[in-house]
C-alpha positions as CSV (number, residue, x, y, z in Angstrom):
1,M,21.1,26.2,21.4
2,F,24.1,26.9,23.6
3,E,27.6,25.9,22.5
4,P,30.1,26.3,25.2
5,T,33.7,26.6,24.1
6,T,36.3,26.5,26.8
7,L,39.2,29.0,26.2
8,P,42.8,28.4,27.4
9,V,43.3,28.6,31.2
10,M,44.9,31.8,32.2
11,N,46.3,32.0,35.8
12,N,44.1,29.1,36.8
13,L,41.0,30.9,35.5
14,A,39.0,29.1,32.7
15,I,36.8,31.4,30.6
16,A,33.8,29.9,28.9
17,D,32.8,31.5,25.5
18,I,29.0,31.0,25.3
19,R,27.5,31.6,21.8
20,V,23.8,31.5,21.1
21,T,22.8,29.9,17.8
22,K,19.3,30.9,16.6
23,K,17.3,28.2,14.8
24,L,14.8,28.7,11.9
25,D,12.8,26.0,10.1
26,L,11.9,26.9,6.5
27,V,8.8,25.0,5.4
28,V,8.4,24.7,1.6
29,P,5.5,22.8,-0.1
30,C,6.1,21.4,-3.6
31,C,3.8,20.0,-6.2
32,N,4.7,19.4,-9.9
33,P,7.6,21.9,-10.0
34,P,9.5,22.7,-13.2
35,E,12.5,20.5,-14.2
36,D,15.1,22.8,-12.8
37,W,13.6,23.2,-9.3
38,V,16.3,21.5,-7.3
39,M,19.2,23.8,-8.2
40,Q,16.9,26.8,-7.9
41,I,15.9,26.0,-4.3
42,V,19.5,25.1,-3.4
43,T,20.6,28.5,-4.7
44,D,18.0,30.4,-2.8
45,Y,18.7,28.4,0.4
46,R,22.4,29.2,0.2
47,Q,21.7,32.9,-0.4
48,L,19.4,32.9,2.6
49,R,22.2,31.4,4.8
50,E,24.5,34.1,3.6
51,L,22.0,36.8,4.6
52,I,21.5,35.4,8.1
53,P,24.8,33.6,8.9
54,D,24.1,33.6,12.7
55,T,21.0,31.4,12.3
56,E,20.9,27.6,11.8
57,I,18.4,27.1,9.0
58,R,16.7,23.8,8.3
59,L,14.8,23.3,5.1
60,I,11.7,21.2,5.3
61,L,10.4,20.2,1.9
62,V,7.0,18.7,1.6
63,N,6.3,16.9,-1.7
64,D,2.5,17.0,-2.1
65,G,1.8,14.1,-4.4
66,S,3.7,15.5,-7.4
67,E,3.0,13.6,-10.6
68,R,6.1,15.0,-12.5
69,N,9.6,16.3,-11.8
70,V,9.9,15.0,-8.3
71,T,11.7,11.6,-8.5
72,P,14.0,9.8,-6.1
73,L,16.9,11.2,-8.2
74,H,15.7,14.7,-7.6
75,L,15.3,14.2,-3.9
76,Q,18.8,12.5,-3.7
77,Q,20.2,15.5,-5.5
78,L,18.6,17.9,-3.0
79,Q,19.9,15.8,-0.1
80,A,23.4,15.9,-1.5
81,C,23.4,19.7,-1.8
82,I,21.6,20.3,1.5
83,P,22.5,17.4,3.8
84,A,20.3,18.7,6.7
85,V,17.2,18.9,4.6
86,R,14.1,17.2,5.9
87,I,12.1,15.7,3.1
88,I,8.4,14.6,3.5
89,D,7.4,12.7,0.4
90,H,3.6,12.5,0.6
91,P,2.3,10.1,-2.1
92,V,-1.1,11.7,-2.5
93,N,-2.0,15.3,-3.3
94,R,-4.0,16.7,-0.4
95,G,-3.7,20.4,-1.1
96,K,-1.3,23.2,-0.2
97,G,-2.8,23.8,3.2
98,Y,-2.4,20.1,4.1
99,A,1.2,20.1,2.9
100,V,2.2,23.2,4.8
101,R,0.6,21.9,8.0
102,L,2.4,18.7,7.6
103,G,5.8,20.5,7.4
104,V,4.9,22.8,10.3
105,A,3.9,19.7,12.4
106,V,7.4,18.2,12.2
107,A,9.2,21.5,12.7
108,D,10.8,22.1,16.1
109,A,12.7,25.4,15.7
110,P,11.4,28.3,17.7
111,Y,10.9,30.3,14.5
112,L,9.3,29.2,11.2
113,V,8.9,30.7,7.8
114,C,6.6,29.2,5.1
115,T,7.1,30.1,1.5
116,D,6.7,28.5,-1.9
117,F,9.5,26.3,-3.4
118,D,10.5,29.0,-6.0
119,F,10.8,31.7,-3.3
120,P,8.5,34.0,-5.4
121,F,9.3,37.1,-3.3
122,G,13.0,36.5,-2.9
123,V,15.1,35.5,0.0
124,E,15.2,39.1,1.3
125,A,11.5,38.8,2.1
126,V,12.2,35.6,4.2
127,K,14.9,37.5,6.0
128,L,12.6,40.4,6.7
129,A,9.8,38.2,8.0
130,Y,12.3,36.3,10.3
131,E,13.6,39.6,11.6
132,Q,10.1,40.7,12.6
133,L,9.8,37.5,14.6
134,L,13.0,38.3,16.4
135,C,11.6,41.7,17.2
136,G,8.6,40.2,19.0
137,S,6.0,39.5,16.4
138,D,4.1,36.2,16.8
139,V,2.8,36.0,13.3
140,V,4.1,37.8,10.2
141,A,2.1,37.8,6.9
142,G,3.4,39.1,3.6
143,I,1.2,41.6,1.6
144,R,1.7,41.8,-2.1
145,G,-0.2,45.0,-2.9
146,D,-1.4,46.2,-6.3
147,Q,1.9,45.5,-8.1
148,Y,1.2,41.8,-7.8
149,V,-2.3,42.0,-9.4
150,K,-0.9,43.9,-12.4
151,L,1.4,40.9,-13.1
152,L,-1.3,38.3,-13.1
153,P,-2.9,36.6,-16.2
154,P,-6.4,38.1,-16.9
155,A,-8.3,35.2,-15.3
156,R,-6.2,35.1,-12.1
157,K,-6.4,38.9,-11.9
158,I,-10.2,38.7,-11.6
159,I,-10.1,35.8,-9.1
160,T,-7.6,37.7,-6.9
161,R,-9.6,40.9,-6.9
162,I,-12.8,39.0,-5.9
163,S,-10.9,37.0,-3.2
164,R,-9.6,40.3,-1.7
165,L,-13.0,41.8,-1.6
166,M,-14.4,38.6,0.1
167,N,-11.5,38.7,2.6
168,R,-12.1,42.3,3.5
169,Y,-15.9,42.5,3.6
170,L,-17.1,39.0,4.4
171,L,-14.3,37.6,6.5
172,Q,-13.6,41.1,7.8
173,L,-9.9,40.5,7.8
174,P,-7.7,43.5,8.6
175,V,-5.9,42.9,5.3
176,D,-7.5,41.8,2.1
177,D,-4.4,40.0,0.7
178,A,-4.4,36.9,2.9
179,Q,-3.2,34.4,0.2
180,A,0.4,35.7,-0.2
181,G,2.7,32.6,0.0
182,L,4.8,34.0,2.8
183,K,3.9,33.4,6.4
184,A,6.1,33.4,9.5
185,F,5.4,32.6,13.1
186,N,7.0,31.6,16.4
187,S,5.9,28.7,18.6
188,R,2.8,30.6,19.8
189,G,1.7,31.4,16.2
190,R,2.6,27.8,15.3
191,C,-0.1,26.5,17.7
192,E,-2.7,28.7,16.0
193,F,-1.5,27.5,12.5
194,L,-1.9,23.9,13.5
195,S,-5.5,24.6,14.5
196,T,-6.5,25.3,10.9
197,H,-8.4,22.8,8.8
198,V,-8.5,23.9,5.2
199,N,-6.4,21.8,3.0
200,G,-6.6,24.0,-0.1
201,F,-5.2,27.4,-0.9
202,L,-7.5,29.2,1.4
203,Y,-5.7,27.9,4.5
204,D,-4.0,31.3,4.5
205,S,-7.3,33.1,5.0
206,E,-8.3,30.7,7.8
207,F,-4.9,31.2,9.5
208,V,-4.9,35.0,9.2
209,R,-8.5,35.1,10.6
210,R,-7.7,32.9,13.5
211,A,-4.4,34.8,14.3
212,C,-6.1,38.2,14.2
213,R,-9.0,37.0,16.4
214,N,-6.5,35.8,19.0
215,K,-5.9,38.9,20.9
216,T,-2.8,37.5,22.7
217,L,-0.9,37.3,19.4
218,N,1.1,40.1,17.9
219,V,0.3,40.0,14.2
220,R,2.3,42.1,11.7
221,T,2.3,42.5,8.0
222,I,5.2,43.3,5.7
223,P,5.2,44.5,2.1
224,I,6.6,42.0,-0.4
225,V,7.1,42.1,-4.2
226,C,7.4,39.4,-6.8
227,R,10.8,38.5,-8.0
228,P,11.5,38.9,-11.8
229,G,10.4,35.9,-14.0
230,I,7.9,34.5,-11.5
231,R,5.6,31.8,-13.0
232,F,1.9,31.9,-12.6
233,S,-0.4,28.9,-12.9
234,E,-4.0,28.8,-13.9
235,F,-6.7,27.6,-11.5
236,R,-8.9,24.8,-12.7
237,S,-12.7,25.0,-12.4
238,A,-12.7,22.1,-9.9
239,T,-10.2,24.0,-7.7
240,L,-12.3,27.2,-7.7
241,V,-15.4,25.2,-6.7
242,R,-13.5,23.5,-3.9
243,E,-12.1,26.8,-2.6
244,F,-15.5,28.4,-2.7
245,F,-16.8,25.7,-0.3
246,N,-13.6,26.2,1.8
247,F,-14.4,29.9,2.0
248,M,-17.9,29.2,3.1
249,G,-16.6,26.9,5.8
250,I,-14.3,29.6,7.1
251,L,-17.1,32.2,7.0
252,I,-19.7,30.2,9.0
253,K,-17.1,29.1,11.6
254,R,-17.2,31.4,14.5
């Protein structure tokens, strides 16, 4: 966005000061967050603005049918702290993939970063992903490495290791950690993202597979680490069954 500012006339010569403001849309899905989530997301958002002050950042929050801790009062508080926030309050839970796609669909900035509401990898990781887009990458995916697996509860540790093996050897992804909750892309990557169909957690794998198969896209990975005190949830049996069928759908789709 160009913002011309006319300087004082000197010897009948007017000099225009042209400044370019970069724009970034930050898409954040939210479902049943902890009670203190509003001030946490406000704090992280403000820290990110301090890290990249030359960029106009719009927060797009998608409430995916939360049954607790997301009330009109919470949303009013968020709006008061971040006036430019775009809130999509979806009444029915459709899954993380659906929620993120919904947020990406309404985004209009040339650059987008998708992360979880608690910024599990810190605001520095968002800044790094954004910088890779500015350097010419079309898609940027965060990779958590073995450090992340060591932090997981026993059940999730097993699920994550199996998922990584399936990504590597069945989907034949160039990276086995496709489910990291940090993805960034420009308008070209956005088109590929909006072509995904999985509504659950495996939307990440579907997107990474599509992006890597599109030879016109420049796909880059960046290492990310979990911030201290991150909270891990347990997967229900119904969720695992649903994600298995989602995986099979990705696998057979050529």
